[in-house]
Each structure stands twice: as structure tokens, then as C-alpha cells.
C-alpha positions as CSV (number, residue, x, y, z in Angstrom):
1,M,69.7,25.2,174.4
2,V,72.1,26.5,177.1
3,F,73.3,24.3,180.1
4,R,75.8,24.9,182.9
5,K,78.5,22.6,183.5
6,P,78.2,20.5,186.6
7,Y,81.8,20.4,187.8
8,G,81.9,23.1,189.4
9,F,79.4,22.2,191.7
10,L,80.0,19.2,192.5
11,I,83.5,20.1,193.6
12,K,82.1,23.4,195.8
13,H,79.2,20.7,197.7
14,F,82.5,18.2,197.5
15,R,82.5,17.5,201.1
16,L,78.6,17.9,201.4
17,I,77.9,15.1,199.1
18,H,80.5,12.7,200.6
19,L,78.8,13.7,204.2
20,I,75.3,12.6,202.5
21,I,76.8,9.5,201.4
22,T,78.3,8.9,205.2
23,C,74.8,9.4,206.4
24,I,73.1,6.6,204.2
25,L,76.1,4.3,204.8
26,V,76.2,4.4,208.5
27,Y,72.2,3.8,208.5
28,L,73.1,0.7,206.2
29,V,75.5,-0.5,208.4
30,T,73.9,-0.1,211.4
31,Y,70.6,-2.2,209.7
32,S,73.5,-5.0,209.0
33,N,74.9,-5.1,212.3
34,K,71.2,-5.5,213.2
35,I,71.3,-8.6,211.0
36,Y,74.2,-9.8,211.8
37,T,73.1,-9.9,215.6
38,F,70.0,-11.4,215.2
39,I,72.0,-14.3,212.8
40,N,74.0,-14.8,216.0
41,N,71.0,-14.8,218.1
42,V,69.5,-17.7,215.9
43,I,72.5,-19.7,216.2
44,A,72.7,-19.9,219.9
45,D,69.0,-20.3,220.2
46,P,66.9,-21.6,217.5
47,V,63.6,-20.5,218.8
48,N,64.4,-16.9,217.8
49,R,63.9,-17.9,214.0
50,Y,60.2,-17.0,214.6
51,N,61.4,-13.2,214.4
52,A,63.3,-13.8,210.9
53,L,60.0,-11.7,209.1
54,Q,60.7,-8.6,211.4
55,Y,64.5,-8.3,209.9
56,I,63.4,-8.3,206.3
57,D,62.9,-4.5,205.2
58,Y,63.1,-3.9,201.0
59,R,63.3,-0.4,201.6
60,I,67.0,-0.5,201.9
61,Y,67.4,-0.6,198.5
62,I,66.3,3.0,197.9
63,F,69.3,3.8,200.1
64,I,71.8,1.7,198.1
65,V,70.2,3.3,194.8
66,I,70.9,6.6,196.3
67,A,74.1,5.8,197.4
68,L,75.0,3.9,194.0
69,I,73.8,7.0,192.1
70,L,76.4,9.4,194.1
71,F,79.4,7.1,194.3
72,F,79.1,6.8,190.2
73,I,78.7,11.1,190.4
74,I,81.6,11.3,192.2
75,Y,83.4,8.5,189.7
76,W,82.3,10.9,186.5
77,L,83.9,13.8,188.2
78,F,87.0,12.3,189.5
79,K,87.5,10.7,185.8
80,Y,86.9,14.3,184.5
81,K,89.8,15.9,186.3
82,D,91.7,12.7,186.0
83,K,91.7,12.1,189.9
84,P,92.5,8.4,191.3
85,R,88.7,7.1,191.7
86,N,89.1,3.3,192.5
87,I,87.8,3.9,196.0
88,Y,84.7,4.7,194.2
89,I,84.7,1.8,191.9
90,L,85.0,-0.3,194.7
91,S,82.5,0.6,196.5
92,I,80.0,0.7,193.5
93,F,81.0,-2.9,192.7
94,G,80.9,-3.7,196.9
95,Y,77.5,-2.3,197.2
96,I,75.8,-4.3,194.3
97,L,77.0,-6.9,195.8
98,V,75.6,-5.9,199.5
99,A,72.4,-6.0,197.5
100,I,72.5,-9.3,195.7
101,Y,73.4,-10.8,199.2
102,M,70.9,-9.3,201.2
103,F,68.0,-10.4,198.7
104,V,69.7,-14.0,199.2
105,L,69.6,-13.7,202.9
106,F,65.8,-12.5,202.7
107,S,64.8,-14.9,201.2
108,Y,66.7,-17.6,203.6
109,F,65.1,-15.4,206.6
110,S,61.8,-15.7,204.7
111,G,61.5,-19.8,205.2
112,L,63.6,-19.5,208.2
113,P,60.4,-19.5,210.8
114,N,58.8,-22.7,209.2
115,E,62.0,-24.5,209.0
116,I,64.9,-25.8,211.2
117,V,68.0,-24.4,211.9
118,D,70.7,-25.9,209.8
119,Q,73.7,-24.9,211.9
120,K,76.1,-25.0,208.7
121,T,73.9,-23.0,206.7
122,I,73.1,-20.1,208.9
123,R,76.8,-20.2,210.2
124,A,77.9,-19.8,206.5
125,Y,75.2,-16.5,206.5
126,R,76.7,-15.1,209.7
127,D,80.5,-15.4,208.0
128,I,79.6,-13.5,205.1
129,M,78.0,-11.0,206.5
130,L,80.9,-10.3,208.9
131,M,82.7,-9.7,205.7
132,I,80.4,-7.3,204.5
133,L,80.4,-5.5,207.3
134,G,84.0,-5.5,207.7
135,F,83.3,-3.7,203.9
136,Q,80.7,-1.6,205.0
137,Y,83.1,-0.3,208.1
138,L,85.4,0.4,205.9
139,I,83.7,2.5,203.1
140,T,81.8,4.5,205.7
141,I,84.8,5.4,207.6
142,I,86.9,6.4,204.3
143,M,83.8,8.7,202.9
144,F,83.4,10.2,206.4
145,L,86.8,11.4,206.4
146,R,86.2,12.7,202.7
147,G,83.4,14.7,203.8
148,L,85.4,16.3,206.8
149,G,88.6,17.1,204.1
150,F,90.7,14.5,205.6
151,D,93.7,12.8,203.0
152,V,94.2,9.4,204.0
153,K,97.6,9.2,202.1
154,K,98.7,12.7,203.5
155,F,97.0,12.1,207.0
156,N,96.3,15.6,207.0
157,F,93.4,18.0,205.9
158,T,93.4,19.5,202.6
159,K,91.5,21.8,200.8
160,D,88.9,19.8,198.1
161,I,88.6,22.6,195.5
162,Q,92.2,23.4,195.1
163,E,93.1,19.5,195.0
164,L,90.2,19.2,192.7
165,D,91.5,22.3,190.4
166,L,88.2,24.2,190.4
167,N,88.4,26.5,187.6
168,Y,86.1,28.3,185.2
169,E,85.2,26.1,182.6
170,D,84.0,24.0,185.3
171,A,81.1,25.5,185.3
172,E,80.8,27.6,182.0
173,E,77.4,27.1,180.4
174,V,77.8,25.3,177.1
175,E,75.0,25.3,174.2
176,V,73.8,21.9,173.2
177,D,72.3,21.6,169.5
178,L,69.5,19.1,170.2
179,S,68.9,18.7,166.0
180,L,69.9,14.9,165.3
181,D,73.0,14.6,163.2
182,A,73.6,11.3,162.0
183,T,77.2,11.3,161.7
184,N,77.8,12.6,164.8
185,V,75.8,10.5,166.4
186,M,77.2,7.3,165.1
187,R,80.6,9.3,166.1
188,G,79.7,9.4,169.6
189,V,78.4,5.9,169.8
190,R,81.3,4.9,168.3
191,K,83.0,6.4,170.8
192,Q,81.0,5.5,173.9
193,K,81.6,1.9,172.4
194,R,85.5,2.4,172.9
195,E,85.0,3.7,175.9
196,L,82.9,0.8,177.2
197,G,85.4,-1.4,175.6
198,Y,88.5,0.4,177.8
199,F,86.2,0.3,181.0
200,F,85.7,-3.3,181.0
201,Q,89.1,-4.3,180.3
202,E,90.5,-2.1,182.9
203,Y,87.7,-3.7,185.8
204,K,87.2,-7.1,183.7
205,I,87.7,-8.9,187.2
206,F,84.8,-7.1,189.0
207,I,82.7,-7.0,186.0
208,L,82.6,-10.8,185.1
209,G,82.6,-11.5,188.8
210,I,79.3,-10.0,189.4
211,I,77.9,-10.9,186.5
212,F,79.0,-14.7,187.7
213,T,77.5,-13.9,190.6
214,L,73.9,-12.4,189.5
215,L,73.6,-15.9,187.7
216,I,74.1,-17.9,189.9
217,V,71.7,-15.7,192.2
218,I,69.1,-15.5,189.7
219,G,69.0,-19.6,189.0
220,C,69.0,-20.0,192.6
221,L,66.3,-17.5,193.7
222,S,64.2,-18.6,189.9
223,Y,64.6,-22.5,191.5
224,N,63.6,-21.7,194.8
225,Y,60.5,-19.4,193.5
226,F,59.4,-22.2,191.0
227,S,59.8,-25.3,193.3
228,K,58.0,-23.2,196.1
229,K,55.5,-22.2,193.9
230,F,54.4,-25.6,192.2
231,K,55.2,-27.6,195.3
232,V,52.7,-29.9,196.5
233,Y,53.1,-31.0,200.0
234,N,51.5,-34.4,201.9
235,E,49.8,-34.7,205.3
236,G,52.1,-34.6,208.0
237,D,53.9,-31.6,206.5
238,F,54.2,-28.5,208.4
239,V,53.2,-25.4,206.2
240,G,53.1,-21.7,206.8
241,Y,54.9,-18.9,208.0
242,N,52.9,-16.8,210.7
243,Y,51.4,-20.2,211.8
244,N,52.7,-23.9,211.8
245,I,50.0,-25.6,210.6
246,S,50.1,-29.6,209.7
247,V,47.2,-31.8,208.3
248,K,47.0,-35.0,210.2
249,D,44.3,-36.8,208.6
250,S,41.3,-36.2,206.1
251,Y,38.0,-37.9,205.8
252,Y,35.3,-38.2,203.1
253,N,31.5,-38.7,204.2
254,I,28.5,-39.4,201.9
255,D,25.3,-39.0,203.2
256,S,22.3,-39.2,201.0
257,D,23.4,-36.6,198.3
258,T,25.5,-34.4,200.1
259,N,29.0,-35.1,200.2
260,Y,31.4,-34.1,203.5
261,I,35.1,-33.8,203.5
262,I,36.8,-33.3,207.0
263,I,40.0,-31.9,207.6
264,N,42.0,-32.6,211.0
265,F,44.8,-30.5,211.8
266,D,47.1,-29.0,214.5
267,V,48.0,-25.5,214.6
268,S,50.5,-23.1,216.7
269,K,51.7,-20.0,216.5
270,Y,55.1,-18.3,218.1
271,G,54.5,-14.9,219.8
272,I,51.0,-13.1,219.9
273,K,48.3,-15.2,220.3
274,E,45.7,-14.7,217.1
275,R,42.7,-16.2,215.8
276,L,42.9,-18.3,212.8
277,D,41.1,-17.0,209.4
278,V,39.4,-20.4,208.6
279,N,38.5,-18.9,205.1
280,K,42.1,-19.0,204.3
281,F,41.7,-23.0,204.2
282,I,40.3,-23.5,200.8
283,L,39.6,-27.1,199.4
284,S,40.2,-27.6,195.9
285,I,38.4,-30.6,194.2
286,D,38.4,-30.8,190.6
287,K,39.2,-27.0,190.0
288,E,36.0,-26.4,192.3
289,E,37.1,-24.6,195.5
290,Y,35.4,-24.7,199.0
291,I,35.4,-22.7,202.2
292,P,34.6,-24.3,205.7
293,N,31.2,-25.0,206.6
294,K,30.9,-23.9,210.5
295,N,27.2,-25.0,210.9
296,I,27.8,-28.6,210.1
297,C,30.9,-29.3,212.1
298,Y,29.5,-30.3,215.0
299,N,28.0,-33.8,212.9
300,F,31.7,-34.9,213.1
301,D,33.1,-33.7,216.9
302,D,34.1,-37.3,217.1
303,L,36.8,-36.5,215.1
304,G,38.1,-33.8,216.9
305,N,37.3,-30.3,218.3
306,C,35.5,-27.7,215.6
307,Y,37.6,-24.9,215.4
308,K,35.3,-21.6,216.7
309,K,37.6,-19.0,217.0
310,Q,39.8,-19.7,219.8
311,Y,43.1,-18.1,220.1
312,I,46.1,-20.0,218.6
313,T,49.0,-20.0,220.7
314,E,52.6,-21.3,220.8
315,N,51.3,-24.6,222.0
316,V,49.9,-27.1,219.4
317,S,45.9,-27.6,219.3
318,N,44.0,-30.0,217.6
319,Y,41.0,-29.1,215.3
320,I,38.4,-29.9,212.5
321,L,37.1,-28.0,209.3
322,V,34.4,-29.5,207.5
323,Y,33.3,-29.1,203.8
324,E,30.3,-29.6,202.1
325,V,31.1,-30.4,198.3
326,D,29.5,-30.8,195.1
327,V,31.6,-33.8,193.6
328,L,33.7,-35.7,195.3
329,N,37.5,-37.0,193.8
330,K,39.5,-38.3,196.0
331,E,42.5,-38.2,193.2
332,S,42.4,-34.4,192.8
333,S,41.5,-33.2,196.1
334,Y,43.6,-30.8,197.9
335,L,43.8,-28.2,200.6
336,I,44.9,-25.0,199.7
337,Y,46.1,-22.4,203.0
338,K,46.4,-19.1,201.6
339,E,48.3,-17.3,204.4
340,S,48.9,-14.1,202.7
341,Y,48.6,-12.8,198.9
342,E,52.1,-13.7,198.1
343,D,52.0,-17.1,200.1
344,S,50.4,-20.1,199.6
345,F,50.7,-24.0,200.3
346,K,48.7,-26.7,198.4
347,I,48.9,-30.3,200.4
348,K,47.8,-33.4,199.0
349,L,44.8,-35.1,200.9
350,D,44.7,-38.5,201.4
351,L,41.0,-39.0,202.0
352,E,39.5,-42.0,204.1
353,N,36.1,-43.5,204.7
354,Y,35.1,-41.5,207.7
355,D,32.6,-44.8,207.9
């Protein structure tokens, strides 16, 4: 099979590739600047934390991956031409760290609306974000200047094709034998192994730093994920991201052969007023699940107002929900608030006798 070497194409489109990289980096630095401004706003007024979910956008990883691929392609070209390529190594490692930091920051933002802002913690995130912004501005400017053909070292405009020594061999066709030769394959494997060894020795500090950072991030994220997934809240704790919900009291009542459980809770919501979906408040007893029964709530209205599609605002309101259950087990009674597909909160009920 015949292939054409890509080096000639890359050299001819050297500036265009750098301008494409610049556009991607401009988008990323603009997004980072918005996050930095938001963090400063939260520091100035913690009430702004309720907007945190608006700044979580995992689509930026698409742009980061594209930028990393283009950086690697140019690095590959410069390695083939034996040209200085440290700026591309720095860019690759730097944007990998940017991706890791953004993932950690998004995890922090996801819980921010429901937590009290710790000034020391959020200021640390702000300071790291400032350093990342400085790095992004630097790389963006360098890529833009290279896209224009400006040589930073010489402070003039150069002809990239001449500098990279474009010749016939860079675009010549080569024939590739697709039949497998075990000896050639092993020789190629050994060659790649040696080159990887040289690469590791040359950039050992960067590689070990990224591995160490990844291990810490993965460890922290795993701990946060499992501690949140299996955490059991108590009555009086606030749960939820879109709503702030706290179970104040819970009661049980036995009437002839029917068992009832009554939940008294406070609820508020910052921003646009909305109605609650009470079907997301699931009562779990001995692995059996129940949803509220609106038709019997009025029987217990001395404990509070029944929730009947009232709008929830930023002002705290108190309501009750009533469940009719088959069995009653005080030790294994939980309220599970399923706010979304990914987020659910399990609350241990401390049931009191209604009578």
C-alpha cells in the first residue's frame, strides 16, 4: 500500500494549524476568565455561589483534546525536522494539568450551592486559577505569533517553510508492506521502547509530576464520590443542589391495619421559583419504596401544611408529606431525595409516635 508522507502538508499549513490552535486556546482562556471572575464574585458575596452549576461545562474537554492533538502533531513535525520543540512539550503537559484542575474545580462547583463558602478554600482555587490563566495567555500569544510567522527569538517575521527546510522527501510517496514480519515487528518494538526511555529521561520531572497529580486527583475524586454516594444524612441536615431541603421531624401512626409516616420538612430555592416534584421524595423501609399520598395528607394537617404544588422561592417554607406503608420498621426508615439521575440524598428518619 502506498502512502504520502504528511510532513510537506504540515509545513505548508504550519501557520494555519497554529491559527486554528489559537482560536481553540482563545475559547479556553475566555472560559477560564469567566470562571475566575465568578470565583471572585463568590468571594465578594457568597450568595453568588448559587450560580455555580452554570459554570460547569464538560464540553471544554473536546477543545482541550483537539488542542493536545494539534500540539502533538506539531511536536512530531519538529522532532522529525530536529527543531526546538520545548514549547509544545510545555503546552501538552500544561493543558493536561489544566484539564485535571478543571475536573477538580467542577467537582467543587457541583457542591458549592449547598455548602457554606470556606474563604480559605475558595481563595486557593482562585489563586490556582490565576496561575492557570497566566499560563494560558502565554501559550495563546505564542501560538498566535507563530500563526502570523513571527519569530519571538529574532523579533521578526520568518518564512516557516524555509525555516523547516521543505523538500521533496517530506511529501514523497512511500510503499508500506502490510504483511507481518515477526523480526521487523520486534525490532520496531525495541526501537519504540528505547525512544520512550529517552523521552522519559528527558522529561522525567514533567511526567512524574503529572502521574503524581493524577494519582492525587483520582484518589480525592474516588473518596468524594464514594463518601457522597454512600453518605447517610440526619434530620436537620440540608441536602440538594437546586433546592435546599431539611427534614425537621418525622412521625409514624398506626390506625387499625394501616401504617402512616409523616415527613415535616423545610424547603427553599434560590433563583426562579418552581414547584417541587414530590415523587422524588421516596420513602424506603426494608428495601420497599413508597411515594407520597396526597389524598390522605389533610388527616395530619395539624403537623403542618400539606404540599400541594405551591411555588418554592428563596424564602424558607415548611410542608408535610404523608406516606401509607405496608410495614413499619423504625430502624430501617429512610427518606431518599432523588434530585436528578446522578444526585440522590439518603436521610435517616428518627420517627416519633404521632399519638
